[in-house]
C-alpha positions in Angstrom: 24.8 -13.3 -2.3 22.2 -11.0 -0.7 21.6 -13.5 2.1 25.3 -14.0 2.7 25.7 -10.3 3.0 23.2 -10.4 5.9 25.4 -12.8 7.9 22.7 -15.5 8.2 21.2 -18.1 5.9 17.9 -17.3 4.3 16.3 -20.2 6.2 17.3 -18.7 9.6 14.4 -16.3 9.9 14.3 -14.4 13.3 11.0 -14.5 15.2 9.8 -12.0 17.8 6.8 -11.9 20.0 5.6 -8.5 18.9 5.7 -6.1 16.0 7.3 -3.4 18.2 10.3 -5.6 18.9 10.6 -6.9 15.4 10.5 -3.4 13.9 13.4 -2.4 16.0 15.5 -5.6 16.5 14.5 -7.8 13.6 17.2 -8.5 11.1 19.4 -5.9 12.8 23.2 -6.6 12.8 25.8 -4.1 14.1 28.0 -2.9 11.4 31.1 -5.2 11.4 33.6 -2.4 10.7 32.4 0.5 12.8 30.1 -1.4 15.3 27.6 1.5 14.7 24.2 0.7 16.2 22.6 2.6 13.3 23.1 1.1 9.9 25.6 3.2 8.0 24.6 4.9 4.7 26.9 3.2 2.1 26.6 5.5 -0.9 29.3 3.7 -3.0 28.3 2.4 -6.4 30.9 -0.4 -6.4 33.0 -2.5 -4.0 36.6 -3.8 -3.9 37.3 -7.5 -4.2 40.5 -9.1 -2.9 40.8 -11.4 -5.9 38.8 -13.1 -8.6 38.5 -16.0 -6.3 37.3 -13.8 -3.4 34.6 -11.4 -4.6 33.1 -8.9 -2.1 29.7 -9.6 -0.6 28.4 -6.7 -2.6 29.9 -6.0 -6.0 27.7 -3.3 -7.6 24.9 -1.3 -6.0 22.5 -2.0 -8.9 22.5 -5.6 -7.7 22.9 -5.2 -4.0 24.1 -2.6 -1.5 24.8 -2.9 2.3 22.3 -0.3 3.3 19.6 -1.7 1.1 20.3 -5.2 2.3 20.0 -4.1 5.9 16.5 -2.7 5.2 15.6 -5.9 3.4 16.6 -8.1 6.4 14.5 -5.9 8.7 11.5 -5.9 6.4 11.7 -9.7 6.2 12.0 -10.2 9.9 8.8 -8.2 10.7 6.9 -10.8 8.6 9.0 -13.8 9.7 10.4 -14.1 6.2 13.8 -14.2 4.5 15.1 -10.7 3.6 12.6 -8.8 1.4 13.5 -7.4 -2.0 13.5 -3.6 -2.1 12.9 -1.3 -5.1 12.9 2.3 -6.0 9.1 2.7 -5.7 6.0 0.6 -5.0 5.2 0.5 -8.7 8.7 -0.7 -9.4 8.1 -3.6 -7.1 4.9 -4.4 -8.9 6.6 -4.3 -12.2 9.3 -6.7 -11.1 6.7 -9.0 -9.7 4.7 -9.1 -12.9 7.9 -9.6 -15.0 9.0 -12.4 -12.7 5.6 -14.1 -12.7 4.2 -13.6 -16.2 5.2 -13.9 -19.8 3.4 -13.6 -23.2 0.4 -15.8 -23.3 -0.1 -15.8 -19.5 -3.2 -14.5 -17.7 -3.5 -12.2 -14.7 -6.5 -11.8 -12.4 -6.8 -8.6 -10.4 -9.2 -7.1 -8.0 -11.0 -4.3 -9.7 -10.7 -1.9 -6.7 -6.9 -1.2 -6.7 -4.5 1.7 -7.0 -4.8 3.6 -10.3 -1.1 3.2 -11.1 -1.5 -0.6 -11.0 -4.5 -0.4 -13.4 -2.5 1.7 -15.8 0.5 -0.6 -15.6 -1.6 -3.6 -16.5 -3.8 -2.1 -19.1 -1.2 0.0 -21.0 2.0 -1.9 -20.5 1.5 -5.6 -19.7 -1.3 -5.9 -22.3 1.2 -4.8 -24.9 3.6 -7.5 -23.9 1.0 -10.3 -24.5 -0.3 -10.7 -21.0 -4.1 -10.8 -20.7 -5.9 -9.8 -17.6 -9.3 -9.9 -16.0 -10.6 -7.4 -13.3 -12.8 -9.0 -10.7 -14.9 -7.8 -7.9 -13.2 -9.6 -5.0 -15.3 -8.2 -2.2 -18.1 -9.8 -0.3 -19.0 -13.4 0.2 -19.0 -14.1 -3.5 -15.6 -12.5 -4.1 -13.6 -15.7 -3.8 -16.0 -17.5 -6.2 -15.6 -14.7 -8.7 -11.9 -15.0 -8.5 -12.1 -18.8 -9.0 -14.4 -18.3 -12.0 -12.0 -15.9 -13.6 -9.0 -18.2 -13.4 -7.9 -19.9 -16.6 -5.4 -22.6 -17.4 -3.0 -19.8 -18.3 -3.5 -17.8 -15.1 -0.2 -17.5 -13.2 -1.0 -14.7 -10.7 -3.9 -13.2 -8.8 -3.2 -9.7 -7.5 -5.5 -8.1 -4.9 -5.3 -5.0 -2.7 -7.1 -4.9 0.7 -8.2 -2.4 2.0 -8.6 -1.2 -1.6 -7.3 2.2 -2.6 -9.3 4.5 -2.1 -12.6 2.8 -1.5 -11.3 0.7 1.5 -13.3 -2.3 0.2 -12.0 -5.5 1.9 -11.1 -8.8 0.3 -11.1 -12.0 2.4 -7.4 -13.0 1.9 -7.7 -16.5 3.3 -10.8 -17.3 1.2 -9.2 -16.0 -2.0 -6.0 -17.8 -1.3 -7.9 -21.1 -1.0 -10.0 -20.3 -4.1 -6.8 -19.5 -6.1 -5.0 -22.7 -5.2 -8.0 -24.8 -5.8 -9.1 -23.2 -9.2 -5.5 -23.1 -10.6 -4.4 -26.4 -9.4 -1.6 -24.7 -7.5 -0.3 -23.0 -10.7 -1.2 -19.4 -9.8 0.3 -17.3 -7.0 -1.6 -14.9 -4.8 -0.1 -11.5 -4.2 -1.6 -8.9 -1.8 -0.8 -5.2 -1.8 -0.7 -4.6 1.9 0.5 -1.0 1.7 -2.4 0.6 3.7 -2.1 -1.8 6.7 1.5 -3.1 6.6 2.5 -6.3 8.6 1.6 -4.4 11.8 -2.1 -4.6 11.2 -2.5 -7.4 8.6 -0.3 -10.4 7.7 -1.3 -11.7 4.3 1.4 -14.4 4.4 -0.2 -15.9 7.5 -3.6 -15.9 5.8 -2.3 -18.0 2.8 -1.0 -15.4 0.4 2.3 -16.2 -1.4 3.5 -12.6 -1.8 3.1 -9.3 0.1 3.7 -6.1 -1.8 4.4 -2.7 -0.3 4.9 0.9 -1.3 7.3 1.6 1.5 7.0 5.3 0.5 3.8 5.3 2.5 3.4 4.2 6.2 6.6 2.2 6.4 8.9 5.2 5.8 6.1 7.4 7.1 7.6 10.9 6.8 7.1 11.9 3.1 10.9 11.7 2.7 11.9 8.6 0.7 10.4 6.6 -2.2 10.5 2.8 -2.1 8.8 -0.5 -2.6 9.3 -4.0 -1.4 8.2 -7.6 -1.9 8.1 -10.2 0.9 7.6 -14.0 0.6 8.4 -17.2 2.5 9.4 -18.8 -0.9 13.2 -18.3 -1.1 13.3 -19.5 -4.7 10.7 -16.9 -5.7 12.6 -14.2 -3.9 15.9 -15.2 -5.6 14.1 -15.0 -9.0 12.7 -11.6 -8.2 16.2 -10.4 -7.2 17.5 -11.6 -10.6 14.7 -9.6 -12.4 15.7 -6.6 -10.3 19.3 -7.0 -11.4 18.2 -7.2 -15.0 16.0 -4.1 -15.0 18.0 -2.1 -12.4 15.2 -0.7 -10.3 16.8 -1.3 -6.8 16.1 1.2 -4.1 18.6 4.0 -3.6 20.8 3.6 -0.5 19.8 7.0 1.0 16.1 6.1 0.6 16.8 2.7 2.2 18.6 4.5 5.1 15.6 6.8 5.7 13.1 4.0 5.3 14.9 1.8 7.9 14.8 4.7 10.3 11.0 5.0 9.7 10.5 1.3 10.2 11.5 1.4 13.8 8.5 3.5 14.8 6.0 2.0 12.4 4.0 0.0 15.0 3.6 3.1 17.2 2.7 5.4 14.4 0.3 3.1 12.6 -1.7 2.4 15.8 -2.0 6.2 16.4 -2.9 6.8 12.8 -5.7 4.2 13.1 -7.1 5.7 16.3 -7.1 9.1 14.8 -8.7 7.9 11.6 -11.4 6.2 13.7 -12.3 9.6 15.3 -12.3 11.4 11.9 -14.4 8.7 10.3 -17.0 8.9 13.1 -17.1 12.7 12.8 -17.7 12.5 9.1 -20.6 10.1 9.7 -22.1 12.8 11.9 -22.1 15.1 8.9 -23.9 12.6 6.5 -26.8 14.6 5.1 -24.9 17.9 5.8 -22.3 17.9 3.1 -21.3 14.3 3.3 -23.0 11.7 1.2 -21.2 8.5 2.5 -18.2 7.5 4.6 -15.9 4.5 4.1 -13.8 3.1 7.0 -13.7 -0.5 8.1 -13.7 0.4 11.8 -17.2 2.0 11.6 -19.9 -0.1 13.5 -22.2 -0.2 10.4 -19.5 -0.9 7.8 -20.8 -3.8 5.7 -17.6 -5.7 6.1 -17.1 -5.1 9.8 -16.8 -8.7 10.7 -14.2 -9.4 8.1 -12.2 -6.4 9.3 -12.3 -7.8 12.8 -11.0 -11.2 11.6 -8.4 -10.0 9.2 -7.0 -6.8 10.9 -4.9 -7.1 14.0 -6.0 -5.4 17.2 -9.3 -4.2 15.7 -7.3 -1.3 14.1 -7.9 -0.5 10.5 -5.2 1.9 9.2 -5.0 5.7 8.8 -7.0 6.1 5.6 -10.6 7.3 5.5 -12.6 8.1 2.3 -15.9 9.8 1.8 -18.1 11.3 -0.9 -19.0 14.9 -0.8 -22.6 16.0 -1.7 -22.5 17.9 -5.0 -19.8 16.1 -7.0 -16.6 17.5 -8.4 -17.5 21.2 -7.8 -18.2 20.6 -4.1 -15.1 18.5 -3.7 -13.0 21.2 -5.4 -14.4 23.9 -3.1 -13.9 21.8 0.0 -10.3 20.9 -0.8 -9.5 24.6 -1.5 -11.0 25.6 1.8 -8.8 23.3 4.0 -6.2 25.1 6.0 -4.4 22.4 8.0 -4.8 19.3 5.8 -2.5 19.2 2.7 -3.7 18.4 -0.8 -1.3 15.8 -2.2 -1.1 12.5 -4.0 0.1 10.5 -1.1 -0.9 8.6 2.0 0.8 7.3 5.2 2.7 10.2 6.5 2.8 12.1 9.8 0.9 14.9 8.2 -2.8 14.7 7.3 -3.1 14.5 3.6 -6.2 14.7 1.3 -6.6 13.5 -2.3 -9.2 13.9 -5.0 -9.0 10.4 -6.3 -10.8 10.8 -9.7 -8.4 13.6 -10.8 -5.2 12.5 -9.0 -4.4 8.8 -8.1 -7.0 7.4 -10.5 -7.0 10.0 -13.3 -5.7 7.4 -15.8 -8.4 4.8 -14.9 -11.2 4.7 -17.4 -14.3 6.5 -16.1 -16.5 3.5 -16.3 -14.0 1.5 -14.2 -13.8 4.3 -11.6 -17.6 4.6 -11.3 -18.0 0.8 -11.1 -15.9 0.6 -8.0 -17.4 3.7 -6.4 -14.8 6.4 -7.2 -17.2 9.2 -8.1 -16.3 12.8 -9.0 -17.0 13.8 -5.4 -14.9 11.1 -3.9 -12.2 12.3 -1.4 -9.5 10.2 0.3 -8.0 11.5 3.6 -4.8 10.0 5.2 -5.2 11.0 8.8 -1.9 12.0 10.3 -0.5 12.3 13.8 -1.8 15.7 14.6 -4.4 15.9 17.3 -7.5 14.6 15.6 -9.5 17.4 17.1 -7.5 19.8 15.0 -8.0 17.8 11.8 -11.8 17.6 12.5 -11.9 21.4 13.2 -10.2 22.0 9.8 -12.7 19.7 8.0 -15.6 21.3 9.9 -14.7 24.9 8.9 -14.1 23.8 5.3 -17.6 22.1 5.1 -19.2 25.1 6.7 -17.5 27.5 4.3 -18.5 25.5 1.2 -22.1 24.9 2.1 -22.6 28.4 3.6 -21.3 29.8 0.3 -23.8 27.6 -1.6 -26.7 28.7 0.5 -25.7 32.4 0.0 -25.4 31.9 -3.7 -28.8 30.3 -4.0 -30.5 33.0 -1.8 -29.0 35.8 -3.9 -30.8 34.5 -6.9 -27.8 33.2 -8.7 -27.3 29.7 -10.3 -27.8 27.2 -7.4 -24.5 25.9 -6.1 -23.9 22.3 -7.2 -22.8 21.6 -3.6 -26.3 22.2 -2.3 -28.4 19.2 -1.7 
């Protein structure tokens, strides 16, 4: 039904020579009634059928909706896929994927460096439904072998995130896809959370993954205005099953949010490339402060990043997304002072918007992750994630610079005055 509503068969996937053209033209069909070039917002909950023998293409907006289906066609087209399946949030998409792929007695393998909400979902909900799981370090040359070693006869899904949130650790998608198929005998699927890079900068399905998962709330919508999530695949039967799960649990995306997300999608390639260039400049500036308030910097575009060659192979255009992370000298107290001193950058639990956003991962996105898990993957109490926006990067750097100077000058003054030495001092 959803594919019929798009006026083409699921197997008729449009192909374009560039992400820019696909983001604007892919899956786009003029509204048959109004001929509007912009997809109309259809806020109706239900739709009129002519008779029992002639139901409407959409019957009830919990199952499908014209505006949502338009976005799904366009998200599918940008990855040369059938229409994607859209959800209310990224976590809603993950929940549907897990319910579609796993049942009691099954086993799930996950990269240990992933979004905190995914960790919570697996540990606190799926485990209670009888699904066992194993967290694996998927990075480095040994990552694929570790994935293969964790796979059991009951493993049905391997779920990874690359670059990982918020450490930006990379996983070799092609190698893990091969290891998953070989170790499971083809019985396990590989899903990749590609939220940080989107299909503009990384194409997991081209690298052997079965499923690509997105929080469209982030870069795809790109303006901090609409929640959403999506699942893409080239397996039409799998997509049909995921749509059925969505129908059962009712977590489809709202039409207005789909309308806003489709508008954001058109400029995604332009925005993400500029985000990446700005993030490169901010990351290089942060490196210049190592030893002067900064303990370490994480960004795959840095010349000395340990996974630089993988980044070049796996990321398109040698661009690496808009997210940078770093560790502040002095732990939590120093990070708290630094974030409070920022004037331009906004302290939020979010990435991928036009504004520059900063997050203290340990107390925000990964607050529900057990401390030992956090520390094992490198999320210390002084760890800060910055989603570099579309402001002039010189202004972002100036804001960071004044915040560092404020915090560490305060520390020096506190120590000189004979008080308790500031924890932010080296």
